[in-house]
C-alpha positions, 0 to 999 in steps of 0.5 A: 488539516495542514497547519500554519507552522507546516505551510511556513515551514515548506512555503513550496509545498502551498500549491501542490496542497491547493491542488489537491484540494481543488482536485479531490473536491473536483473527484467527489463532483463527477462520482455517478448518479447511478445508486450502485455506483454512486455508493462504490465511488462515494466509499472509495472516498471515504476508505482511501481518499488518496486512492479515489484522487489516483484513481480518477485520472483512468479511462472510465472503463478501467477507473469502474474495474479498479474501483470494484476490484480495489472495494472487492478486496477491501470487504475481503480484509475487512472480513480479516481484520476483525479479531472480534469474529471467530475463527470457524466462521471467519474462515469459510468466509475467507474461503468462499469469497469469491462466490459472494460478489456474484450474489446480490443478496450477501452481506455481513456484519462486521468492521467499523464505520465506513468498513461496516458500511460497505459490508452492510450494503454490499449489494451496491459492489456486487450489482457494479462487480455484474456490469463490469467485462467478462475480461474485468469479472474473470480477474478479479474472481481469481484473485479474490479466490486466491487472496480468501485462501492465502488469509484464512491459512494465515489465519490459524497460523502465525508468521514464523519465517521470513519466507512465510513472512513473503507469502503472506505478504504475497496473499495480501498485496502481490496477489493485487499487483497481479491482479492489477496488471492482468486489468491494466491488460484486459484494458488493452493499454499495457502488455501482460507484466510477469508475476514477479515483478507484479508481486515485487509492486504489492510486497514492497507496499504490504510490508512499508504499511506493516512496519508503520502501523507496528503500534496499532496493530499491537494495539488492535483489541480485542486482540493484536494480529502482528505480521513481523516474522519472528524470525526476525523480532525474535533476534532483539525481544521475547515478545513482539509486543517488548518491542514498544517497553520503553527498556528495550528502545535500542533493540526496537530500533535494530529490529526495526532497521531489520525490517526496512531493510528487508522491505527494501529488497524490492526496489529495483523490482518495482523499478523494473515494472514502473519502466515499462508501463506506456499508458501516462495514467496507469503509470501515475497510479502505480508510480505515486503509491511505490513513491509514498513507500520509499518517503514512509520508509526513509521516515521510519528507518531508525526511529524509535518514534514508530512504536510511540505513534504515527510516522507518516510523510506530511500533507504537504509532502504528499501533495508535491509527489501526487503533482510532480510525479508524470515520468519515470524520470520523476521516479528515480529522482523520487527513489534517489532522494528518498534513499540518500535520506535513509542512507543519513540516517544508518547508524555504523553500530546497527547490526544490519547497517552493511547490509543496509547500506548495500541494498541503498547503494544499489537502488542508487546506482540503478538511478544513475544507470538509467540517465533520468536523475540529471532531468529531475524536477524534485530534488533532496533540497526540497523534499526534506 
């Protein structure tokens, strides 16, 4: 729900918010009537409304494949995230999940709320999966197998080094990027993107989520699961949970800025991936989450509230991004403007200030060199 105060403060966001609400209503009306597809698209709207809206614009065949790919991986992720499942039960399920997607009788009770329903009635997802073309099925199975194996590996170990952090993010998100590139190619709509760039698309999103979700993850019941690498946080505190203690606020913010600076490494790769896309619907599908990611990082940077509550882009700005992201010029403009916001927050006394500044200036140069900034529709003055 958007407050009246927020609308009065940002009146230019009212129209995009209204369009987003209408688009959401329209998308819900387009849910198929067949029981299994109805379940899948209804569940998609429940577990990720914004993703459901972006996916809705894809062509029917690719839309179905991407929707099922997402739900399969959400189910896999639900198993991984449920800290009440003993590891000796969880690990075999993760490793065998790619086979379960062919079994209409398989289900597993775990998760909460909508995710519990997804797991209890997973046969609907399996039925829909089995109706996809063989090329789509093979791509989804391959990525699910590799992701399940990677998740199982990290269930049994902590993330110690930055290399292990990249490896974990590859398994849970970089592989999503690879899988989507394979689906776009299977639909004969895009050339097959390089694994390196596809992986960077996933890592940028995943690292943003890991940074933003610190407090939620550290307070997970019955036990926390954290993915901030020891190699980074141990420079600032003795225990990862110490970052949320008020007496460690200065060190916590420095650690946060270190994590954000690490995530910024992937920005230029993401721009290269998106610039190569040809299909307008696929472009928007990829571009909107990436803009949301750099916007979220700009909000999180140097912000102690990451350790106190929820930091996220206001709904009106999200609606504006969804409404106005149509071309690569829009992406360059948004990346440039959000990087300006981030740059303005750099404290020269921060241990990573120089490194952060270098990474921001590198992406700003890429945006300027594109020649697209003079074509942008949204400017920094209206974004913030």
